[in-house]
N, C-alpha and C positions, 0 to 999 in steps of 0.2 A: 215555223221556225223553231228550234229547239231553246229551251229557257236560258241557258248558259250562253248562247249565240245572241239571245234579246239582250242580255245583261251587256255583253262585249259591246253590242251594237251601241246601246245607250252611254256606256262608258266612254267609247271613244268619240262620239259626238258632243258629249257633255264636256269635254276637255275644252272646246272652244268657248264654251260660256265664261270662261274666266277672262276673255278677252272683250275689248269694246271695238267693234270693226266699223269704221266710217266710210272706208273705201268701197265704192259700190261694187267695182270688179272683183274685190276679194269677196263680198258678200255673193255673187253670183257663182264665183269659182266654188266657195264653199258649198252653196246650195247644190251644184252640180255633183260635188263629191258625197254629199248626203244621200242624195238619190241614187247614184252609181254604187254606192255602198250598199245601201237597202236591196237594191237588186241582185247584187251579189249574195248578200247574207240570206235571203230568202230560197237561195237554191239549197241551202245545206239544212240537213237536220241532225248531222253528225258533228260534234264539237271538233273531234280531232280531224277531220277531212277540212272543216273550216280553218282551224289554226294553221294547217298545212300549206293550204291554198293561200290564205291572206298574206301571213308573214311574209313570204317571198314574192307578193305581187306587185304590180305597178299601183294598184290601189293603195296599198300601204306606202309606198314611196312618195304617192301625191299627199299622203296625210302628213307625212313627215315634214314635206316641202310647205304645205299649208300652214303648219304649225310654226314654221320658222318664218314664213311672210306675216302670218297675222299677228304673232307676238312681237316681231319686230317692229310693225307699223304702230300697233297700239300702245307701245312702249315710247313711240316717239323717236326711233331709231333709224327708220328707214330712211330719211332725209332730214339732214339738219341744214338750214339755209343761213348764209351768213353773207352779208352785204358789205363791200368794201370800198374805200375810195369814191364814196358817192358825193358829188357837190349839188349844193341846192341853188346855185345862181340861177335867177328866174330866166335871164336872157339866153342862157345856154342848157336850161332844164331838160329839154328833151334830148338834144345830142349828148350832153354830158352824161345823163342817165344810161343812155344806151352803150356808151363807150366804157364807162367805168362800173356799171353795176355788175357784179359777177355773182351769181349763185353756185355755190359749191356744194355738191350732194356726197354726203359721207356714210356710204351703206355700211350697216353692222351686221356681221354674221352672227348667227345664232351660236352661244356657246355650247359645250360638251354637256354641261349640266343642264341647261335647257333642252338639249336634244333627248337626253335619256329621260327627262321628267314627263315626256309625252306618255311613256309606259306605265306611270304611275297607276292610272286608272284600271287598265287591264291587271295588273299587279293586286290591287286590293281586291279585284273580283275573284283572283286565284286565291287570295289569302282568306277570303271570306269561306272558302269552301271548307277549309280546316285540315285536309288530307292530303294536299297537293303541296307537300314539302319540297321536293326536288324542283318543282315548278316555281314554287317561291324563291329558291336558292338561285335558279337560273336568272331570274330577273333581278335579284340583289348584285348577281356578279355583273350585269349591266350597268345597274345603278354605280357601282362601285369604280366603273372607267371615270366618272367624274372626279373620282379623288386620286386618280392615278396622273391626270393631265388636264391642263386648262386648255388646250388647243383642240379645236374641232377636228382637224384633219388628222391629227395624230390619233384622237379617240376613235375616229371611224376607222382608221387603220386598225387599231387593237379590236374593235367589234368585229370586223372581218376577219381578221387573222386568227382570232379565238373562236369564231363562229357563234357569238353569243346571241344573236336573235335566232339562230338556228337551233341553239341548245334549249331556248324557252320553248319553242314548238316540241322538241324530242322530249325533254323532261317532263313537261307538263301533260303531253300524251300518255308516256309512260306512267304518270301518277294515275291516270284514268284506266288505262288497259289493266294494270298489275292487281289491284284489287278485284276487279272482276274475274281475272283469271283464277286467283287464289279462292274465290267464293264458287268455283264451277268442279263439277265433277271430272277428273282426269280421265275417267274410263270412257267418258263420253266423247270419243275421238272426233266424230265429225263436227263439234262445236268448239270443243277445247283445242285441238291440235291447230287449227286455222288462226286463232287468237294468239296460241303459243309462239307460232312462226311470225306472226304480225309484231310481235314483242321483240323477238329475235333481231327482225329486220330493223326496227327502230334503234334497238341497241347499237348495233353496229354501224348504222348509217351516220355519216359526218357532215351531210349535207342534203339538201332537199332533193337535189339531184339524183345523188346516191340512193336516197330512199324511195324516190319513184322508180329507179331503175331496178332495185332489189325487189320491190312490190310487184313489178312489171312480169321480170323473170320467175318468179315465185308464183305468179297465179296460176299458170297451167298445172303446175304440182299440188296446189292447194284444192283445185277443183278436182283434180283425178283422185286424190286422197279422200276427200268428202263422199264423192261419188262411190267409191269403192267400199267405204265403211257403211254407208246408207244401204247400199246393196246387200252387203252381209247381214246387216241388222235385218233388212226386210225379210231375208231368207230364213234367219232363225226365227223371226216373228211367225212366219208361216208354220215352220215347223213347231212353234210353242203352240199355236193354235189347235193343229192336227193332234199333238199328242195329248191335249186336253180332251178333245171329242173322243180320240180313241181310248183314253183311260175311263171316261165317263161311261161310254157305252159297256166295256169290258167289266167295271164294277156293277152296272146294272145286270148284266147277265149272270154273274155271280150270285146275286141276290135273289135271283129269280128260282123258284121251287123247280120248276122245268127247265133244266139247263140245256136240254135239247131243242127249246124253242127255235123252229127256223128263221123266224123274223128276227129274233135278237141276233142269232148267229150270222144271220145275212148281213145285218146292220154292222156287225164286227168286222165283218170281211171288207165292206165298203169302206169303212173308216181305216182299216190298215192299208187298203191300196192307196187311199187318198194320201196316208202319211208316208208310203213307199215313194210315191211321185214327189212329194215335197223334199224327201231326202235325195231323189234323184236328180232334183234340180241343183244340187251343190256340185255336182260333177261339170255342168256347163261353166262354172266360174273356178275350176280346178281346186274345189274344196272338198274336206271330207269332213266327217262328224268329230272326228278328233282334232281337227282344225279349230273347229268352233269351241270345242270343250278346253282348248289350250289358250285360247284367247279370252281374258277376263272382261274384255271390252264386250264381247258379243255374249260369252256364257250368261251374263246376268239377265239377259232378255229372256231367258228359259224360265225363270221364276217369278213372272209377272211383277216386275220392279215399278213403284210408283213413287214419285219424288215427293219429299216432305218439306223441303226448302226450295227457294226459288230456282236455283241452277242444278239441284239434284246431287248436291254433294252427300246427302244423306237420304237414303231411300228405305221405304218398308217394303218387304217382299214376302213370297211364300216360303215356306221352310226349305234352306238350302240343302237338305237331305235329298230333296226332289233330284238333284243333279244326278245322284246314283241310281234314282229309280229311273230316270229319263234315258241315261245312258243304257241301261239294262234293257229298256225297251228298244231302244234303237239298233243296239248290237245284237240283241239276241232275239228278238221277235219281229222286227222290220226287215233288216237288212238280210239276214238269211232267209233262204226259201224253205221255210219249214211249213207243214200243215196247220190249219187252225185248231185243231183237236189237239194238237201236240202243246200249243200255247195255252190252251184252256187247263189241260191238265198239269203243266208245270207250275208249282207253285212260285211266285216271285220272291226274290231275294231281298229287295228293297220295297218299301211303302212308299207310295205317291201322296204326299199331304196336301189337301187342299187348302184354299183360303180361309179365314177367320168369318167370312160372309156365310151366314145361314140361310139368308132371304135375299133374293136376288136385287131387291130394290130397297132394302133397308139394312142398315148396320146393327150388328149385334151388340150388345153391352160391352161383350169382351173385346170385340173389335174397337170399339168406340173409346174404351179405356186404354187399350194399347195404343192407338193412335194419338191421343191425349198426351199420354206419357212419353211417347216417341218425339211429339212436337216440343214439349217442354225441354226436352235433354238437347234436341237439336238447337233450339234458339239459344241455350245456354253456351254451346259449343261455338256457335256462329257469332255470338257476341263479341268474341275476341278479335274477328277479322274486321279489316278496315272498311269492308263494302258494307257489312251490317252495321257498322258504328255511324257511318254516313250514308246510310241507306236513301233517304230522302233526297240527297244532291247525288247520288250516283246512278239512282235507278234508271233516269231518262239517259244517260250515257250508255248503261248497260243495255238497253233495249236497242240502241242504234248500233251496238258491237255485235248483239247475238239474236239470231231469231228465235224467239221464245216459242214461238209457233209450232216449230216442229216438235218441241217436247211434247206438247199438248196433243199433237196429232198422234205421235208414236204411242203415248200411254192411252189413248183411247182405242187403239188397235187389239 
């Protein structure tokens, strides 16, 4: 169970601690609600999904009903007994008592102030977070209904008409989503775009039913967009890998004194053919090399980007001048059907720059210094973002919204 949901679970149950419950049937009803609520809460790790499901559920309605009953009973308002006209004549004691003793029950309905008060505990949890300001305001708008009317029926009509309970779910959810989106790399479409669409849907939805409808009809599009972008990323990562192998073999060949070495030339031909096949894969997806180079979200994967911060808003990469070198290789050496000797005799117009790593398993001093300086600058820039200001409180929510393992898997390729 997510920490936020645990806190919400405790706060909703602790509301009942303010009352003394003497009625055994109410105790049993409360115990059943607690067990049902616990079973319900254990199904969620995502606080947004929990909020969406809970606030419009029968379980929430039962919670309100129980608060009403228990508060009324504990305050002594559920029944007020008055006896009138009772005679004490001994000879007629039994008959007169049965005829004239009347017990009148005067049920008391919970006030609107008492009704909205049940949301104080969850409001306090939101307030503790520090960054969920719109969620706080949504709760406060609910509490203000008690200042607008003393009538419970009129209050319920206001709450329903203005969708105040829905707005708590909506605004508090957006308070969680938006800082995460702000901290993400907008070029990482397969993760950024689904969350961005999610936020747009929450912003336009005016009820839980609308939210579920929009989410449902958007699901196929979201899946399609993510799949298409991941396929394109994998294609360009394959090309990236074969480009590097081709360049390394070609550079090694140039370094040899005997440039006519059959084995070295044979190896270059093998790598060139492998790169040709990788480029041919693009045709199966109606893509060209130019398509990849015109799409910034794809092009960046050619220069071995690695994330510096959690969501990859900042990266360190190989020299961006490699774009020109790679484009030259693909368009002048790989796609055209020219002999290998012509490639070897033609001096390249652009240099391919390798990474700062001089040893395969160890970082050089230059790279270490570069990464430390980069990390320091990134931390300073990120410190202004809400996500990083409240990192300890937002991190668990972020992991539920974004599958970070995909980033790690891609960076390892």
